[in-house]
C-alpha positions in Angstrom: 220.2 71.5 77.3 218.9 68.3 79.8 217.5 65.9 77.4 213.7 65.5 79.2 213.0 69.2 79.8 210.2 69.7 77.3 209.7 73.3 75.2 207.0 74.6 73.1 207.7 74.3 69.4 205.6 76.5 66.9 205.4 76.4 63.3 204.4 79.7 61.9 204.1 78.6 58.8 200.9 76.3 59.6 199.3 78.9 61.9 196.0 80.0 60.8 194.9 82.8 63.1 191.8 80.8 64.4 193.1 81.9 68.2 192.0 77.8 69.4 194.9 77.9 71.1 193.8 81.5 73.0 190.5 80.0 73.6 191.5 76.3 74.8 194.5 78.0 77.4 191.9 80.3 79.2 189.4 77.4 79.4 191.9 75.1 81.1 193.3 77.9 82.9 190.2 79.7 84.4 191.4 82.5 83.0 188.9 85.7 83.6 189.4 88.8 81.3 193.2 90.5 81.0 195.6 87.4 81.5 196.5 85.4 78.4 199.0 82.9 78.8 199.3 82.5 74.5 198.6 84.8 72.3 199.0 84.4 68.5 200.5 87.7 67.0 200.4 89.3 63.3 204.2 89.3 61.9 204.3 91.4 59.0 207.3 90.2 56.5 208.8 90.9 52.7 209.8 88.1 51.4 212.0 88.8 47.6 210.0 92.3 47.7 206.6 90.7 48.7 204.6 91.5 51.4 203.4 88.8 53.8 201.3 88.4 57.0 202.2 85.6 59.3 201.0 84.5 62.6 202.6 83.5 65.5 201.8 81.9 68.9 203.6 83.0 71.7 203.8 81.6 75.1 206.5 81.6 78.3 208.9 79.6 76.4 210.2 77.8 79.8 213.6 78.7 79.0 216.7 76.6 79.7 218.3 79.9 81.8 214.8 81.6 83.0 215.8 85.1 83.1 212.3 85.6 84.5 213.3 83.3 87.7 217.1 84.9 88.2 215.1 88.5 88.4 212.5 87.4 91.0 213.5 88.8 94.7 211.5 86.5 96.5 211.7 83.7 94.3 208.6 83.3 93.8 209.6 81.3 89.9 210.8 77.5 89.6 211.8 75.2 87.4 210.9 71.3 87.7 213.9 69.6 87.6 212.3 66.5 85.5 211.1 68.4 83.2 211.9 71.8 83.1 208.7 73.3 83.7 208.8 77.2 84.5 206.1 77.6 87.4 205.0 80.4 89.7 203.9 80.2 93.0 201.6 82.9 93.2 201.3 83.0 97.0 204.9 84.0 97.2 204.8 86.8 94.2 205.2 90.5 95.5 204.0 91.9 92.1 206.8 93.9 91.8 207.0 93.2 88.1 210.6 92.1 87.8 210.0 89.1 85.7 208.2 91.4 83.4 211.0 93.2 83.2 213.6 90.5 82.7 211.7 88.5 80.5 212.5 88.8 76.4 209.5 87.2 75.5 206.7 89.3 77.5 205.5 86.0 79.1 204.8 87.5 82.5 201.2 88.0 82.9 199.4 90.0 86.0 195.9 89.8 86.7 193.4 91.5 89.3 195.2 90.5 92.6 199.3 91.9 90.4 200.4 88.7 91.0 202.1 87.3 88.4 201.2 84.4 86.2 201.7 82.5 83.1 201.9 79.9 81.2 202.5 76.2 83.1 202.5 74.3 80.1 199.9 72.7 81.6 201.7 70.6 83.5 198.8 69.1 85.2 197.8 67.6 81.7 201.3 66.5 80.9 201.7 64.3 84.2 198.6 62.6 82.9 200.1 61.8 79.6 197.5 64.5 77.5 199.4 66.9 75.3 198.8 70.5 76.6 195.7 72.4 75.8 196.8 74.7 73.1 198.5 71.9 71.4 195.0 69.9 71.5 193.2 72.6 69.8 195.4 73.6 67.6 193.5 71.7 63.8 196.5 73.0 62.2 199.4 71.0 64.0 201.4 74.6 64.6 201.8 73.8 68.7 204.2 71.0 69.3 205.1 70.1 72.9 207.8 68.4 73.8 211.3 67.3 74.1 213.5 68.3 71.7 214.3 64.9 70.4 210.1 64.6 70.2 209.5 67.2 67.9 212.4 66.5 66.2 211.3 63.4 65.6 208.0 65.0 64.9 209.1 67.1 62.1 211.2 64.5 60.6 208.8 62.4 59.7 206.1 65.6 58.9 209.0 67.4 56.4 210.2 63.5 54.9 210.7 63.5 51.5 208.0 60.9 51.3 205.3 63.4 52.9 206.8 66.2 50.3 206.2 64.0 47.4 202.5 63.0 48.9 201.9 67.0 49.0 203.1 67.1 45.4 201.0 64.4 44.2 197.8 66.0 46.1 198.4 69.5 44.7 199.5 68.2 40.7 196.9 65.7 40.6 193.8 68.4 41.1 192.6 69.7 38.0 
């Protein structure tokens, strides 16, 4: 994987199911009812005999080797060389749904025009040095967008020993 390629990291333990990411994405992309480029899903788990429900925002994963791109018979899907963002040219799309059937994540969406559309990682915002709409809207900081190095650095800072110690002290200082 190219070290300049961007990806979306989701910290499911932080997601509060507020769906601010969904709303911000709809507003940023002027989406009508129907297509959703990011969708918060409920995941039911049993851990040590305890049933839990966690929330997981899902969008296009901007894969390193996109199955949707390979499946498209007309070349409507491309990957930006500089950052790995997977884009769709709706003018080329013929609405055959091959991309949807190929995608493991169910990311391709189809609007009223039956043309494929999906998360474009807010490339227009990233090109200006701004965060994606979903990342900016996430108050719990469950969504991190960047290169693997940027994400790794942020997670190391977030979960460093000193951060855990501070969290422990905050919890034990309360009556």
